[in-house]
C-alpha positions as CSV (number, residue, x, y, z in Angstrom):
1,M,80.9,74.4,26.1
2,N,82.4,70.9,25.4
3,F,80.6,68.1,27.2
4,L,82.7,65.2,25.9
5,K,84.3,63.7,28.9
6,N,85.4,60.2,27.8
7,V,88.7,58.9,29.2
8,I,90.9,58.1,26.2
9,A,94.4,57.7,27.8
10,I,95.7,56.5,31.2
11,D,99.2,56.9,32.7
12,R,100.4,55.7,36.0
13,V,103.3,56.4,38.4
14,P,104.3,54.8,41.7
15,Y,103.4,57.0,44.7
16,N,106.9,57.3,45.9
17,L,107.7,59.1,42.6
18,L,104.7,61.5,42.7
19,T,106.2,64.4,44.6
20,G,105.6,68.1,44.4
21,V,101.8,67.9,44.0
22,F,100.3,71.3,45.0
23,R,96.5,71.5,45.5
24,K,95.3,74.9,44.2
25,S,91.7,74.3,45.2
26,A,89.3,71.5,46.1
27,S,89.3,70.4,42.4
28,E,92.6,71.6,40.9
29,V,96.2,70.6,41.3
30,T,99.6,71.4,39.8
31,I,102.3,68.8,39.4
32,P,105.9,69.0,38.3
33,Q,106.8,68.3,34.7
34,N,109.4,65.7,35.5
35,I,107.1,63.0,36.8
36,P,108.0,59.7,35.0
37,W,104.5,58.6,33.9
38,E,104.1,55.2,32.4
39,E,101.6,55.1,29.5
40,L,99.1,52.2,29.6
41,C,97.7,50.7,26.4
42,I,93.9,50.6,27.0
43,L,90.8,49.8,25.1
44,T,89.1,53.2,24.8
45,P,87.1,54.7,26.2
46,A,87.6,53.8,29.9
47,K,84.8,54.2,32.4
48,L,85.1,56.7,35.2
49,S,82.5,57.4,37.8
50,Y,82.7,59.4,41.0
51,N,80.2,60.6,43.6
52,N,80.2,62.0,47.1
53,K,78.6,60.9,50.4
54,V,78.8,62.1,54.0
55,E,80.3,59.9,56.7
56,N,80.6,61.1,60.2
57,K,79.7,64.6,59.0
58,I,82.7,64.6,56.5
59,T,82.2,64.5,52.8
60,V,84.0,61.6,51.1
61,W,84.5,61.3,47.4
62,Q,84.3,57.8,45.9
63,S,85.9,57.3,42.5
64,Q,86.0,54.2,40.3
65,L,88.0,53.8,37.1
66,V,87.5,50.7,35.0
67,F,89.5,49.9,31.8
68,K,90.6,47.0,29.7
69,T,94.1,46.3,28.5
70,R,96.0,43.5,26.8
71,E,99.2,44.4,28.7
72,E,100.5,42.0,31.3
73,K,101.7,44.3,34.1
74,D,102.2,44.1,37.8
75,W,99.1,45.8,39.2
76,T,100.0,45.4,42.9
77,G,101.4,48.4,44.8
78,N,100.3,51.9,45.2
79,W,99.8,53.8,42.0
80,A,98.6,57.3,41.1
81,Y,96.8,57.7,37.7
82,R,96.7,60.6,35.2
83,L,93.6,60.4,33.0
84,T,93.4,62.2,29.7
85,L,89.9,63.1,28.5
86,V,88.9,63.4,24.8
87,D,88.9,67.3,25.1
88,G,92.5,67.2,26.3
89,Q,91.8,67.9,30.0
90,K,93.9,65.8,32.4
91,L,92.7,64.5,35.8
92,L,94.7,63.1,38.7
93,L,93.4,60.1,40.5
94,G,95.4,59.9,43.8
95,D,97.5,62.7,45.1
96,G,100.5,61.2,46.8
97,I,99.1,60.9,50.3
98,R,97.0,58.3,52.0
99,P,94.5,56.8,51.3
100,Y,95.9,55.4,48.0
101,P,93.8,54.2,45.1
102,V,93.3,50.4,45.2
103,T,94.0,48.6,41.9
104,L,92.4,45.2,41.2
105,M,92.7,43.2,38.0
106,N,90.5,40.5,36.6
107,Q,91.8,38.3,33.8
108,N,89.2,36.2,32.0
109,L,90.1,33.1,29.9
110,P,86.8,32.4,28.2
111,D,85.5,29.1,27.0
112,N,84.9,30.4,23.4
113,L,86.8,32.5,20.9
114,S,84.3,35.3,20.6
115,D,84.5,36.6,24.3
116,S,87.0,39.2,25.4
117,Q,90.3,38.0,26.7
118,L,91.4,41.4,27.8
119,T,92.4,42.1,31.4
120,E,89.9,44.3,33.2
121,V,91.5,46.7,35.7
122,T,89.4,48.4,38.4
123,V,90.8,51.3,40.4
124,T,88.8,52.6,43.4
125,Y,89.7,55.7,45.3
126,N,88.1,57.1,48.4
127,S,89.2,60.5,49.6
128,R,88.0,63.7,51.1
129,W,89.1,65.4,47.8
130,R,87.4,64.9,44.5
131,I,89.3,63.9,41.4
132,A,91.5,66.9,40.6
133,I,92.0,68.7,37.3
134,I,95.7,69.1,36.5
135,R,96.6,72.7,35.6
């Protein structure tokens, strides 16, 4: 069994273009092949963490994706993310319905040359569904 689960690639698409998502189970989805994913240039690996908690007797999954990039992009708006793991498995963060993932960026202009000048992007997603494996 392969336990390597590092995120090595991230793609994004605006929510209005993510159509035809079918949830096969609580942890698996299928999506059409014609989704126009935009590949992001990231410093690998990215950090992904998720956990569950119970609110008002309902299980809520909290996910957080953190990655660094040198690209200057518009991070506002509602995006869905496709994450590729080192073992080739793909995950979907966001599934085309509310609540949407929230994307925040932090750009640091350090006062010395040795500190990172990359943009740090943090994506948080709270949903009643966990991050889904794309089949």
